[in-house]
C-alpha positions, 0 to 999 in steps of 0.5 A: 566549514563551520567554526570548530569543524576540521577536515580531520572530523569528516569521514567522506570515504565510502564504506568498503563493500565486503558482502557477497555477490548473493547479498549484493543481488538481494540488496539490489532487488530490495532497492528495485522493489522499494523504488518501483513501489514508491513510483507506482504508489505516487502515480496511483495517489496522484490519479486518486486525488483527481477523484477528491480522495486519498489513496487510503480513502480509495482503498477503503471504498474499493474494498467495501465495493468488492468485498461488502461490509468489513470490520475495521480490523479486516479493513486494516488487514486488507489495506496493510495499515494500522487500526488507527489509520483505518479509524482516521480514514473512516472518520473522513469518509463518514464526514463526506457521507461515503461510508457508515459504521455500525457495531456488530450485534454479535460482538459490540467490540466489532465495528463494521464498515458499510458503503452508503448510497453516495459511497457506492455511486462514488466508487462505481463512477471512478473505478472503471477509469482507475482500472484503465489507469492502472492498466496503463501503468503496467503496459511496459510489461508483456502480459506473460511478464505481468503474470510472471512478476505477480507470481514471483512477488506473491512467492516472495511475500509468502516466503517472507511471511512464512519465515522462510527468509533469514530475517525475523518478522516484526 
């Protein structure tokens, strides 16, 4: 016990659980989703590190590989990150010669990202292995369960985005 601290100052009793069963269910779902996301993300980040890339760098390369040139704003939206984060990731990828940026001829405020030949070769070389790795992560679910989970997660996300939940979006 530190000097000046008394047992009377401690509040060690857990708070009472005075919420409904439905609220408890929602809280448990949120915790399960968060834990699953963190576990899945860590596994993917570790695998992507084997390619000498970070997960955001891999995300940029993969998006450009499958969608073609995108504005930095479109990349931020696709990758669910801020514009500043995309700029930082693009700086690192550009320094490695994997991507290039160009200002749009139509609107000089818009900066478009492109894969370089080296960037395309990099993502083409690692993507097949990445597909197999992600497939392995979800092997604990049957095919029908994977489809059902994807459908339910999309429904939940769309409902939240559309404001169908009780919470206000930031």
